[in-house]
mmCIF file as Biopython writes it, N, C-alpha, C and O atoms, coordinates in Angstrom:
data_model
#
loop_
_atom_site.group_PDB
_atom_site.id
_atom_site.type_symbol
_atom_site.label_atom_id
_atom_site.label_alt_id
_atom_site.label_comp_id
_atom_site.label_asym_id
_atom_site.label_entity_id
_atom_site.label_seq_id
_atom_site.pdbx_PDB_ins_code
_atom_site.Cartn_x
_atom_site.Cartn_y
_atom_site.Cartn_z
_atom_site.occupancy
_atom_site.B_iso_or_equiv
_atom_site.auth_seq_id
_atom_site.auth_asym_id
_atom_site.pdbx_PDB_model_num
ATOM 1   N N  . MET A ? 1  ? -6.296 7.149   -4.872  1.0 0.0 1  A 1 
ATOM 2   C CA . MET A ? 1  ? -5.046 7.852   -4.759  1.0 0.0 1  A 1 
ATOM 3   C C  . MET A ? 1  ? -3.955 7.003   -5.390  1.0 0.0 1  A 1 
ATOM 4   O O  . MET A ? 1  ? -3.904 5.790   -5.186  1.0 0.0 1  A 1 
ATOM 5   N N  . LEU A ? 2  ? -3.122 7.617   -6.121  1.0 0.0 2  A 1 
ATOM 6   C CA . LEU A ? 2  ? -2.039 6.920   -6.804  1.0 0.0 2  A 1 
ATOM 7   C C  . LEU A ? 2  ? -0.858 6.754   -5.875  1.0 0.0 2  A 1 
ATOM 8   O O  . LEU A ? 2  ? -0.362 7.731   -5.313  1.0 0.0 2  A 1 
ATOM 9   N N  . CYS A ? 3  ? -0.405 5.526   -5.709  1.0 0.0 3  A 1 
ATOM 10  C CA . CYS A ? 3  ? 0.760  5.269   -4.865  1.0 0.0 3  A 1 
ATOM 11  C C  . CYS A ? 3  ? 1.993  5.368   -5.756  1.0 0.0 3  A 1 
ATOM 12  O O  . CYS A ? 3  ? 2.280  4.455   -6.530  1.0 0.0 3  A 1 
ATOM 13  N N  . THR A ? 4  ? 2.711  6.462   -5.647  1.0 0.0 4  A 1 
ATOM 14  C CA . THR A ? 4  ? 3.848  6.680   -6.528  1.0 0.0 4  A 1 
ATOM 15  C C  . THR A ? 4  ? 5.172  6.411   -5.846  1.0 0.0 4  A 1 
ATOM 16  O O  . THR A ? 4  ? 6.215  6.463   -6.497  1.0 0.0 4  A 1 
ATOM 17  N N  . LYS A ? 5  ? 5.160  6.130   -4.568  1.0 0.0 5  A 1 
ATOM 18  C CA . LYS A ? 5  ? 6.410  5.883   -3.846  1.0 0.0 5  A 1 
ATOM 19  C C  . LYS A ? 5  ? 6.987  4.548   -4.283  1.0 0.0 5  A 1 
ATOM 20  O O  . LYS A ? 5  ? 6.272  3.548   -4.356  1.0 0.0 5  A 1 
ATOM 21  N N  . GLN A ? 6  ? 8.261  4.533   -4.569  1.0 0.0 6  A 1 
ATOM 22  C CA . GLN A ? 6  ? 8.934  3.318   -5.026  1.0 0.0 6  A 1 
ATOM 23  C C  . GLN A ? 6  ? 9.432  2.520   -3.836  1.0 0.0 6  A 1 
ATOM 24  O O  . GLN A ? 6  ? 10.640 2.360   -3.660  1.0 0.0 6  A 1 
ATOM 25  N N  . MET A ? 7  ? 8.522  2.018   -3.017  1.0 0.0 7  A 1 
ATOM 26  C CA . MET A ? 7  ? 8.914  1.255   -1.848  1.0 0.0 7  A 1 
ATOM 27  C C  . MET A ? 7  ? 8.980  -0.228  -2.156  1.0 0.0 7  A 1 
ATOM 28  O O  . MET A ? 7  ? 9.588  -0.985  -1.398  1.0 0.0 7  A 1 
ATOM 29  N N  . GLY A ? 8  ? 8.381  -0.653  -3.229  1.0 0.0 8  A 1 
ATOM 30  C CA . GLY A ? 8  ? 8.453  -2.038  -3.641  1.0 0.0 8  A 1 
ATOM 31  C C  . GLY A ? 8  ? 7.761  -2.984  -2.700  1.0 0.0 8  A 1 
ATOM 32  O O  . GLY A ? 8  ? 6.702  -3.517  -3.029  1.0 0.0 8  A 1 
ATOM 33  N N  . SER A ? 9  ? 8.331  -3.207  -1.540  1.0 0.0 9  A 1 
ATOM 34  C CA . SER A ? 9  ? 7.794  -4.211  -0.636  1.0 0.0 9  A 1 
ATOM 35  C C  . SER A ? 9  ? 6.497  -3.768  0.030   1.0 0.0 9  A 1 
ATOM 36  O O  . SER A ? 9  ? 5.686  -4.622  0.389   1.0 0.0 9  A 1 
ATOM 37  N N  . ASP A ? 10 ? 6.266  -2.468  0.210   1.0 0.0 10 A 1 
ATOM 38  C CA . ASP A ? 10 ? 5.060  -2.034  0.890   1.0 0.0 10 A 1 
ATOM 39  C C  . ASP A ? 10 ? 3.850  -1.936  -0.041  1.0 0.0 10 A 1 
ATOM 40  O O  . ASP A ? 10 ? 2.882  -2.676  0.131   1.0 0.0 10 A 1 
ATOM 41  N N  . CYS A ? 11 ? 3.892  -1.056  -0.998  1.0 0.0 11 A 1 
ATOM 42  C CA . CYS A ? 11 ? 2.735  -0.841  -1.873  1.0 0.0 11 A 1 
ATOM 43  C C  . CYS A ? 11 ? 2.381  -2.085  -2.689  1.0 0.0 11 A 1 
ATOM 44  O O  . CYS A ? 11 ? 1.204  -2.417  -2.828  1.0 0.0 11 A 1 
ATOM 45  N N  . ASN A ? 12 ? 3.362  -2.757  -3.214  1.0 0.0 12 A 1 
ATOM 46  C CA . ASN A ? 12 ? 3.086  -3.902  -4.079  1.0 0.0 12 A 1 
ATOM 47  C C  . ASN A ? 12 ? 2.452  -5.072  -3.345  1.0 0.0 12 A 1 
ATOM 48  O O  . ASN A ? 12 ? 1.805  -5.907  -3.977  1.0 0.0 12 A 1 
ATOM 49  N N  . ASN A ? 13 ? 2.616  -5.157  -2.040  1.0 0.0 13 A 1 
ATOM 50  C CA . ASN A ? 13 ? 2.070  -6.266  -1.265  1.0 0.0 13 A 1 
ATOM 51  C C  . ASN A ? 13 ? 0.903  -5.861  -0.390  1.0 0.0 13 A 1 
ATOM 52  O O  . ASN A ? 13 ? 0.558  -6.575  0.551   1.0 0.0 13 A 1 
ATOM 53  N N  . CYS A ? 14 ? 0.300  -4.743  -0.678  1.0 0.0 14 A 1 
ATOM 54  C CA . CYS A ? 14 ? -0.801 -4.225  0.132   1.0 0.0 14 A 1 
ATOM 55  C C  . CYS A ? 14 ? -2.149 -4.621  -0.476  1.0 0.0 14 A 1 
ATOM 56  O O  . CYS A ? 14 ? -2.293 -4.695  -1.696  1.0 0.0 14 A 1 
ATOM 57  N N  . ASN A ? 15 ? -3.132 -4.875  0.393   1.0 0.0 15 A 1 
ATOM 58  C CA . ASN A ? 15 ? -4.477 -5.211  -0.071  1.0 0.0 15 A 1 
ATOM 59  C C  . ASN A ? 15 ? -5.141 -4.064  -0.822  1.0 0.0 15 A 1 
ATOM 60  O O  . ASN A ? 15 ? -5.989 -4.297  -1.683  1.0 0.0 15 A 1 
ATOM 61  N N  . PHE A ? 16 ? -4.771 -2.849  -0.509  1.0 0.0 16 A 1 
ATOM 62  C CA . PHE A ? 16 ? -5.398 -1.680  -1.126  1.0 0.0 16 A 1 
ATOM 63  C C  . PHE A ? 16 ? -4.783 -1.294  -2.472  1.0 0.0 16 A 1 
ATOM 64  O O  . PHE A ? 16 ? -5.306 -0.417  -3.159  1.0 0.0 16 A 1 
ATOM 65  N N  . TYR A ? 17 ? -3.706 -1.924  -2.845  1.0 0.0 17 A 1 
ATOM 66  C CA . TYR A ? 17 ? -3.013 -1.622  -4.103  1.0 0.0 17 A 1 
ATOM 67  C C  . TYR A ? 17 ? -3.583 -2.531  -5.190  1.0 0.0 17 A 1 
ATOM 68  O O  . TYR A ? 17 ? -3.229 -3.707  -5.266  1.0 0.0 17 A 1 
ATOM 69  N N  . VAL A ? 18 ? -4.468 -1.988  -6.033  1.0 0.0 18 A 1 
ATOM 70  C CA . VAL A ? 18 ? -5.203 -2.792  -7.011  1.0 0.0 18 A 1 
ATOM 71  C C  . VAL A ? 18 ? -4.950 -2.297  -8.435  1.0 0.0 18 A 1 
ATOM 72  O O  . VAL A ? 18 ? -4.520 -1.164  -8.649  1.0 0.0 18 A 1 
ATOM 73  N N  . PHE A ? 19 ? -5.223 -3.158  -9.384  1.0 0.0 19 A 1 
ATOM 74  C CA . PHE A ? 19 ? -5.040 -2.841  -10.792 1.0 0.0 19 A 1 
ATOM 75  C C  . PHE A ? 19 ? -6.312 -2.244  -11.365 1.0 0.0 19 A 1 
ATOM 76  O O  . PHE A ? 19 ? -7.394 -2.805  -11.194 1.0 0.0 19 A 1 
ATOM 77  N N  . ASP A ? 20 ? -6.193 -1.122  -12.038 1.0 0.0 20 A 1 
ATOM 78  C CA . ASP A ? 20 ? -7.321 -0.475  -12.704 1.0 0.0 20 A 1 
ATOM 79  C C  . ASP A ? 20 ? -7.236 -0.800  -14.187 1.0 0.0 20 A 1 
ATOM 80  O O  . ASP A ? 20 ? -6.302 -0.380  -14.870 1.0 0.0 20 A 1 
ATOM 81  N N  . GLU A ? 21 ? -8.217 -1.552  -14.682 1.0 0.0 21 A 1 
ATOM 82  C CA . GLU A ? 21 ? -8.197 -1.979  -16.081 1.0 0.0 21 A 1 
ATOM 83  C C  . GLU A ? 21 ? -8.397 -0.821  -17.052 1.0 0.0 21 A 1 
ATOM 84  O O  . GLU A ? 21 ? -7.884 -0.848  -18.171 1.0 0.0 21 A 1 
ATOM 85  N N  . GLU A ? 22 ? -9.138 0.188   -16.627 1.0 0.0 22 A 1 
ATOM 86  C CA . GLU A ? 22 ? -9.391 1.332   -17.508 1.0 0.0 22 A 1 
ATOM 87  C C  . GLU A ? 22 ? -8.104 2.106   -17.794 1.0 0.0 22 A 1 
ATOM 88  O O  . GLU A ? 22 ? -7.844 2.476   -18.939 1.0 0.0 22 A 1 
ATOM 89  N N  . TYR A ? 23 ? -7.297 2.352   -16.753 1.0 0.0 23 A 1 
ATOM 90  C CA . TYR A ? 23 ? -6.048 3.096   -16.908 1.0 0.0 23 A 1 
ATOM 91  C C  . TYR A ? 23 ? -4.838 2.188   -17.097 1.0 0.0 23 A 1 
ATOM 92  O O  . TYR A ? 23 ? -3.738 2.658   -17.386 1.0 0.0 23 A 1 
ATOM 93  N N  . GLU A ? 24 ? -5.048 0.892   -16.935 1.0 0.0 24 A 1 
ATOM 94  C CA . GLU A ? 24 ? -3.993 -0.113  -17.062 1.0 0.0 24 A 1 
ATOM 95  C C  . GLU A ? 24 ? -2.799 0.201   -16.168 1.0 0.0 24 A 1 
ATOM 96  O O  . GLU A ? 24 ? -1.648 0.181   -16.605 1.0 0.0 24 A 1 
ATOM 97  N N  . ASP A ? 25 ? -3.102 0.490   -14.914 1.0 0.0 25 A 1 
ATOM 98  C CA . ASP A ? 25 ? -2.067 0.814   -13.945 1.0 0.0 25 A 1 
ATOM 99  C C  . ASP A ? 25 ? -2.572 0.467   -12.549 1.0 0.0 25 A 1 
ATOM 100 O O  . ASP A ? 25 ? -3.775 0.324   -12.331 1.0 0.0 25 A 1 
ATOM 101 N N  . TYR A ? 26 ? -1.648 0.333   -11.612 1.0 0.0 26 A 1 
ATOM 102 C CA . TYR A ? 26 ? -2.008 0.061   -10.227 1.0 0.0 26 A 1 
ATOM 103 C C  . TYR A ? 26 ? -2.220 1.364   -9.486  1.0 0.0 26 A 1 
ATOM 104 O O  . TYR A ? 26 ? -1.600 2.379   -9.803  1.0 0.0 26 A 1 
ATOM 105 N N  . TYR A ? 27 ? -3.104 1.332   -8.493  1.0 0.0 27 A 1 
ATOM 106 C CA . TYR A ? 27 ? -3.330 2.499   -7.656  1.0 0.0 27 A 1 
ATOM 107 C C  . TYR A ? 27 ? -3.763 2.057   -6.260  1.0 0.0 27 A 1 
ATOM 108 O O  . TYR A ? 27 ? -4.171 0.914   -6.054  1.0 0.0 27 A 1 
ATOM 109 N N  . CYS A ? 28 ? -3.668 2.968   -5.325  1.0 0.0 28 A 1 
ATOM 110 C CA . CYS A ? 28 ? -4.040 2.705   -3.939  1.0 0.0 28 A 1 
ATOM 111 C C  . CYS A ? 28 ? -5.479 3.160   -3.724  1.0 0.0 28 A 1 
ATOM 112 O O  . CYS A ? 28 ? -5.837 4.289   -4.058  1.0 0.0 28 A 1 
ATOM 113 N N  . GLN A ? 29 ? -6.298 2.276   -3.166  1.0 0.0 29 A 1 
ATOM 114 C CA . GLN A ? 29 ? -7.716 2.571   -2.949  1.0 0.0 29 A 1 
ATOM 115 C C  . GLN A ? 29 ? -7.986 3.337   -1.657  1.0 0.0 29 A 1 
ATOM 116 O O  . GLN A ? 29 ? -9.127 3.729   -1.408  1.0 0.0 29 A 1 
ATOM 117 N N  . VAL A ? 30 ? -6.991 3.555   -0.849  1.0 0.0 30 A 1 
ATOM 118 C CA . VAL A ? 30 ? -7.186 4.218   0.439   1.0 0.0 30 A 1 
ATOM 119 C C  . VAL A ? 30 ? -7.483 5.696   0.241   1.0 0.0 30 A 1 
ATOM 120 O O  . VAL A ? 30 ? -6.845 6.369   -0.568  1.0 0.0 30 A 1 
ATOM 121 N N  . ASN A ? 31 ? -8.452 6.182   0.983   1.0 0.0 31 A 1 
ATOM 122 C CA . ASN A ? 31 ? -8.772 7.604   0.965   1.0 0.0 31 A 1 
ATOM 123 C C  . ASN A ? 31 ? -7.891 8.282   2.015   1.0 0.0 31 A 1 
ATOM 124 O O  . ASN A ? 31 ? -8.328 8.538   3.137   1.0 0.0 31 A 1 
ATOM 125 N N  . MET A ? 32 ? -6.665 8.562   1.637   1.0 0.0 32 A 1 
ATOM 126 C CA . MET A ? 32 ? -5.641 9.068   2.541   1.0 0.0 32 A 1 
ATOM 127 C C  . MET A ? 32 ? -5.750 10.589  2.655   1.0 0.0 32 A 1 
ATOM 128 O O  . MET A ? 32 ? -6.029 11.274  1.670   1.0 0.0 32 A 1 
ATOM 129 N N  . ASP A ? 33 ? -5.530 11.112  3.864   1.0 0.0 33 A 1 
ATOM 130 C CA . ASP A ? 33 ? -5.552 12.568  3.990   1.0 0.0 33 A 1 
ATOM 131 C C  . ASP A ? 33 ? -4.256 13.161  3.428   1.0 0.0 33 A 1 
ATOM 132 O O  . ASP A ? 33 ? -3.267 12.458  3.220   1.0 0.0 33 A 1 
ATOM 133 N N  . GLU A ? 34 ? -4.292 14.442  3.195   1.0 0.0 34 A 1 
ATOM 134 C CA . GLU A ? 34 ? -3.200 15.135  2.524   1.0 0.0 34 A 1 
ATOM 135 C C  . GLU A ? 34 ? -1.877 15.043  3.294   1.0 0.0 34 A 1 
ATOM 136 O O  . GLU A ? 34 ? -0.817 14.877  2.690   1.0 0.0 34 A 1 
ATOM 137 N N  . ASP A ? 35 ? -1.939 15.150  4.606   1.0 0.0 35 A 1 
ATOM 138 C CA . ASP A ? 35 ? -0.723 15.099  5.427   1.0 0.0 35 A 1 
ATOM 139 C C  . ASP A ? 35 ? -0.033 13.742  5.327   1.0 0.0 35 A 1 
ATOM 140 O O  . ASP A ? 35 ? 1.187  13.676  5.173   1.0 0.0 35 A 1 
ATOM 141 N N  . ASP A ? 36 ? -0.802 12.668  5.414   1.0 0.0 36 A 1 
ATOM 142 C CA . ASP A ? 36 ? -0.223 11.329  5.301   1.0 0.0 36 A 1 
ATOM 143 C C  . ASP A ? 36 ? 0.372  11.099  3.922   1.0 0.0 36 A 1 
ATOM 144 O O  . ASP A ? 36 ? 1.432  10.486  3.794   1.0 0.0 36 A 1 
ATOM 145 N N  . TYR A ? 37 ? -0.299 11.586  2.900   1.0 0.0 37 A 1 
ATOM 146 C CA . TYR A ? 37 ? 0.190  11.383  1.534   1.0 0.0 37 A 1 
ATOM 147 C C  . TYR A ? 37 ? 1.523  12.103  1.304   1.0 0.0 37 A 1 
ATOM 148 O O  . TYR A ? 37 ? 2.446  11.535  0.720   1.0 0.0 37 A 1 
ATOM 149 N N  . VAL A ? 38 ? 1.618  13.337  1.760   1.0 0.0 38 A 1 
ATOM 150 C CA . VAL A ? 38 ? 2.869  14.091  1.602   1.0 0.0 38 A 1 
ATOM 151 C C  . VAL A ? 38 ? 3.978  13.431  2.398   1.0 0.0 38 A 1 
ATOM 152 O O  . VAL A ? 38 ? 5.102  13.302  1.911   1.0 0.0 38 A 1 
ATOM 153 N N  . ARG A ? 39 ? 3.675  13.014  3.613   1.0 0.0 39 A 1 
ATOM 154 C CA . ARG A ? 39 ? 4.675  12.339  4.445   1.0 0.0 39 A 1 
ATOM 155 C C  . ARG A ? 39 ? 5.133  11.039  3.801   1.0 0.0 39 A 1 
ATOM 156 O O  . ARG A ? 39 ? 6.319  10.711  3.853   1.0 0.0 39 A 1 
ATOM 157 N N  . LEU A ? 40 ? 4.228  10.303  3.203   1.0 0.0 40 A 1 
ATOM 158 C CA . LEU A ? 40 ? 4.556  9.046   2.532   1.0 0.0 40 A 1 
ATOM 159 C C  . LEU A ? 40 ? 5.493  9.274   1.343   1.0 0.0 40 A 1 
ATOM 160 O O  . LEU A ? 40 ? 6.398  8.476   1.101   1.0 0.0 40 A 1 
ATOM 161 N N  . LEU A ? 41 ? 5.275  10.352  0.612   1.0 0.0 41 A 1 
ATOM 162 C CA . LEU A ? 41 ? 6.093  10.636  -0.564  1.0 0.0 41 A 1 
ATOM 163 C C  . LEU A ? 41 ? 7.451  11.252  -0.233  1.0 0.0 41 A 1 
ATOM 164 O O  . LEU A ? 41 ? 8.412  11.062  -0.978  1.0 0.0 41 A 1 
ATOM 165 N N  . THR A ? 42 ? 7.540  11.980  0.864   1.0 0.0 42 A 1 
ATOM 166 C CA . THR A ? 42 ? 8.769  12.706  1.141   1.0 0.0 42 A 1 
ATOM 167 C C  . THR A ? 42 ? 9.681  12.056  2.176   1.0 0.0 42 A 1 
ATOM 168 O O  . THR A ? 42 ? 10.902 12.158  2.063   1.0 0.0 42 A 1 
ATOM 169 N N  . ASP A ? 43 ? 9.125  11.401  3.165   1.0 0.0 43 A 1 
ATOM 170 C CA . ASP A ? 43 ? 9.923  10.818  4.245   1.0 0.0 43 A 1 
ATOM 171 C C  . ASP A ? 43 ? 10.200 9.347   3.960   1.0 0.0 43 A 1 
ATOM 172 O O  . ASP A ? 43 ? 9.269  8.544   3.894   1.0 0.0 43 A 1 
ATOM 173 N N  . GLN A ? 44 ? 11.450 8.991   3.794   1.0 0.0 44 A 1 
ATOM 174 C CA . GLN A ? 44 ? 11.813 7.615   3.447   1.0 0.0 44 A 1 
ATOM 175 C C  . GLN A ? 44 ? 11.607 6.646   4.602   1.0 0.0 44 A 1 
ATOM 176 O O  . GLN A ? 44 ? 11.420 5.452   4.371   1.0 0.0 44 A 1 
ATOM 177 N N  . ARG A ? 45 ? 11.637 7.129   5.832   1.0 0.0 45 A 1 
ATOM 178 C CA . ARG A ? 45 ? 11.458 6.249   6.993   1.0 0.0 45 A 1 
ATOM 179 C C  . ARG A ? 45 ? 9.995  6.067   7.371   1.0 0.0 45 A 1 
ATOM 180 O O  . ARG A ? 45 ? 9.672  5.191   8.172   1.0 0.0 45 A 1 
ATOM 181 N N  . TYR A ? 46 ? 9.113  6.874   6.813   1.0 0.0 46 A 1 
ATOM 182 C CA . TYR A ? 46 ? 7.692  6.815   7.151   1.0 0.0 46 A 1 
ATOM 183 C C  . TYR A ? 46 ? 7.041  5.628   6.467   1.0 0.0 46 A 1 
ATOM 184 O O  . TYR A ? 46 ? 7.219  5.429   5.266   1.0 0.0 46 A 1 
ATOM 185 N N  . SER A ? 47 ? 6.292  4.841   7.213   1.0 0.0 47 A 1 
ATOM 186 C CA . SER A ? 47 ? 5.579  3.719   6.612   1.0 0.0 47 A 1 
ATOM 187 C C  . SER A ? 47 ? 4.084  4.037   6.580   1.0 0.0 47 A 1 
ATOM 188 O O  . SER A ? 47 ? 3.575  4.753   7.443   1.0 0.0 47 A 1 
ATOM 189 N N  . CYS A ? 48 ? 3.416  3.521   5.620   1.0 0.0 48 A 1 
ATOM 190 C CA . CYS A ? 48 ? 2.001  3.803   5.404   1.0 0.0 48 A 1 
ATOM 191 C C  . CYS A ? 48 ? 1.168  3.286   6.575   1.0 0.0 48 A 1 
ATOM 192 O O  . CYS A ? 48 ? 1.264  2.107   6.916   1.0 0.0 48 A 1 
ATOM 193 N N  . PRO A ? 49 ? 0.351  4.141   7.198   1.0 0.0 49 A 1 
ATOM 194 C CA . PRO A ? 49 ? -0.473 3.694   8.327   1.0 0.0 49 A 1 
ATOM 195 C C  . PRO A ? 49 ? -1.652 2.823   7.892   1.0 0.0 49 A 1 
ATOM 196 O O  . PRO A ? 49 ? -2.288 2.194   8.738   1.0 0.0 49 A 1 
ATOM 197 N N  . TYR A ? 50 ? -1.954 2.773   6.614   1.0 0.0 50 A 1 
ATOM 198 C CA . TYR A ? 50 ? -3.088 2.006   6.113   1.0 0.0 50 A 1 
ATOM 199 C C  . TYR A ? 50 ? -2.677 0.666   5.518   1.0 0.0 50 A 1 
ATOM 200 O O  . TYR A ? 50 ? -3.521 -0.077  5.016   1.0 0.0 50 A 1 
ATOM 201 N N  . TYR A ? 51 ? -1.401 0.359   5.571   1.0 0.0 51 A 1 
ATOM 202 C CA . TYR A ? 51 ? -0.892 -0.874  4.960   1.0 0.0 51 A 1 
ATOM 203 C C  . TYR A ? 51 ? -1.521 -2.114  5.590   1.0 0.0 51 A 1 
ATOM 204 O O  . TYR A ? 51 ? -1.570 -2.250  6.813   1.0 0.0 51 A 1 
ATOM 205 N N  . GLN A ? 52 ? -2.005 -3.024  4.724   1.0 0.0 52 A 1 
ATOM 206 C CA . GLN A ? 52 ? -2.501 -4.334  5.151   1.0 0.0 52 A 1 
ATOM 207 C C  . GLN A ? 52 ? -1.889 -5.368  4.231   1.0 0.0 52 A 1 
ATOM 208 O O  . GLN A ? 52 ? -2.015 -5.286  3.009   1.0 0.0 52 A 1 
ATOM 209 N N  . SER A ? 53 ? -1.243 -6.317  4.816   1.0 0.0 53 A 1 
ATOM 210 C CA . SER A ? 53 ? -0.587 -7.359  4.031   1.0 0.0 53 A 1 
ATOM 211 C C  . SER A ? 53 ? -1.611 -8.190  3.267   1.0 0.0 53 A 1 
ATOM 212 O O  . SER A ? 53 ? -2.686 -8.498  3.783   1.0 0.0 53 A 1 
ATOM 213 N N  . ASP A ? 54 ? -1.268 -8.548  2.037   1.0 0.0 54 A 1 
ATOM 214 C CA . ASP A ? 54 ? -2.165 -9.408  1.266   1.0 0.0 54 A 1 
ATOM 215 C C  . ASP A ? 54 ? -1.788 -10.885 1.419   1.0 0.0 54 A 1 
ATOM 216 O O  . ASP A ? 54 ? -2.232 -11.729 0.642   1.0 0.0 54 A 1 
ATOM 217 N N  . ASP A ? 55 ? -0.969 -11.185 2.422   1.0 0.0 55 A 1 
ATOM 218 C CA . ASP A ? 55 ? -0.550 -12.547 2.695   1.0 0.0 55 A 1 
ATOM 219 C C  . ASP A ? 55 ? -1.678 -13.279 3.424   1.0 0.0 55 A 1 
ATOM 220 O O  . ASP A ? 55 ? -1.869 -13.090 4.626   1.0 0.0 55 A 1 
ATOM 221 N N  . GLU A ? 56 ? -2.413 -14.100 2.708   1.0 0.0 56 A 1 
ATOM 222 C CA . GLU A ? 56 ? -3.565 -14.799 3.265   1.0 0.0 56 A 1 
ATOM 223 C C  . GLU A ? 56 ? -3.179 -15.859 4.281   1.0 0.0 56 A 1 
ATOM 224 O O  . GLU A ? 56 ? -4.001 -16.238 5.115   1.0 0.0 56 A 1 
ATOM 225 N N  . TYR A ? 57 ? -1.957 -16.341 4.232   1.0 0.0 57 A 1 
ATOM 226 C CA . TYR A ? 57 ? -1.534 -17.432 5.099   1.0 0.0 57 A 1 
ATOM 227 C C  . TYR A ? 57 ? -0.793 -16.953 6.344   1.0 0.0 57 A 1 
ATOM 228 O O  . TYR A ? 57 ? -0.280 -17.773 7.104   1.0 0.0 57 A 1 
ATOM 229 N N  . LYS A ? 58 ? -0.729 -15.659 6.563   1.0 0.0 58 A 1 
ATOM 230 C CA . LYS A ? 58 ? -0.010 -15.116 7.709   1.0 0.0 58 A 1 
ATOM 231 C C  . LYS A ? 58 ? -0.613 -15.605 9.031   1.0 0.0 58 A 1 
ATOM 232 O O  . LYS A ? 58 ? 0.123  -15.959 9.952   1.0 0.0 58 A 1 
ATOM 233 N N  . VAL A ? 59 ? -1.920 -15.625 9.128   1.0 0.0 59 A 1 
ATOM 234 C CA . VAL A ? 59 ? -2.605 -16.075 10.347  1.0 0.0 59 A 1 
ATOM 235 C C  . VAL A ? 59 ? -2.368 -17.572 10.559  1.0 0.0 59 A 1 
ATOM 236 O O  . VAL A ? 59 ? -2.157 -18.016 11.687  1.0 0.0 59 A 1 
ATOM 237 N N  . VAL A ? 60 ? -2.403 -18.329 9.496   1.0 0.0 60 A 1 
ATOM 238 C CA . VAL A ? 60 ? -2.215 -19.769 9.598   1.0 0.0 60 A 1 
ATOM 239 C C  . VAL A ? 60 ? -0.813 -20.101 10.099  1.0 0.0 60 A 1 
ATOM 240 O O  . VAL A ? 60 ? -0.647 -21.010 10.913  1.0 0.0 60 A 1 
ATOM 241 N N  . ARG A ? 61 ? 0.183  -19.384 9.628   1.0 0.0 61 A 1 
ATOM 242 C CA . ARG A ? 61 ? 1.564  -19.630 10.061  1.0 0.0 61 A 1 
ATOM 243 C C  . ARG A ? 61 ? 1.740  -19.360 11.551  1.0 0.0 61 A 1 
ATOM 244 O O  . ARG A ? 61 ? 2.530  -20.037 12.210  1.0 0.0 61 A 1 
ATOM 245 N N  . LYS A ? 62 ? 1.017  -18.383 12.092  1.0 0.0 62 A 1 
ATOM 246 C CA . LYS A ? 62 ? 1.103  -18.079 13.516  1.0 0.0 62 A 1 
ATOM 247 C C  . LYS A ? 62 ? 0.504  -19.193 14.362  1.0 0.0 62 A 1 
ATOM 248 O O  . LYS A ? 62 ? 0.952  -19.418 15.486  1.0 0.0 62 A 1 
ATOM 249 N N  . GLN A ? 63 ? -0.496 -19.892 13.844  1.0 0.0 63 A 1 
ATOM 250 C CA . GLN A ? 63 ? -1.166 -20.945 14.590  1.0 0.0 63 A 1 
ATOM 251 C C  . GLN A ? 63 ? -0.347 -22.226 14.671  1.0 0.0 63 A 1 
ATOM 252 O O  . GLN A ? 63 ? -0.608 -23.071 15.528  1.0 0.0 63 A 1 
ATOM 253 N N  . MET A ? 64 ? 0.626  -22.381 13.803  1.0 0.0 64 A 1 
ATOM 254 C CA . MET A ? 64 ? 1.427  -23.603 13.775  1.0 0.0 64 A 1 
ATOM 255 C C  . MET A ? 64 ? 2.467  -23.627 14.855  1.0 0.0 64 A 1 
ATOM 256 O O  . MET A ? 64 ? 3.223  -24.592 14.962  1.0 0.0 64 A 1 
#
């Protein structure tokens, strides 16, 4: 599924947002249902329920 929402901080930092070399563009690998996708594109306050941070050191910072 193509993540077209210009949220910047959410899609760009998600583990599921990957680069496709064939199309030379980024896309979301999540198999999102239609309702979530429409809500993501239309509602500015709605955050993606499948978002996972790609920050590998997040757990380590909590342990300190």
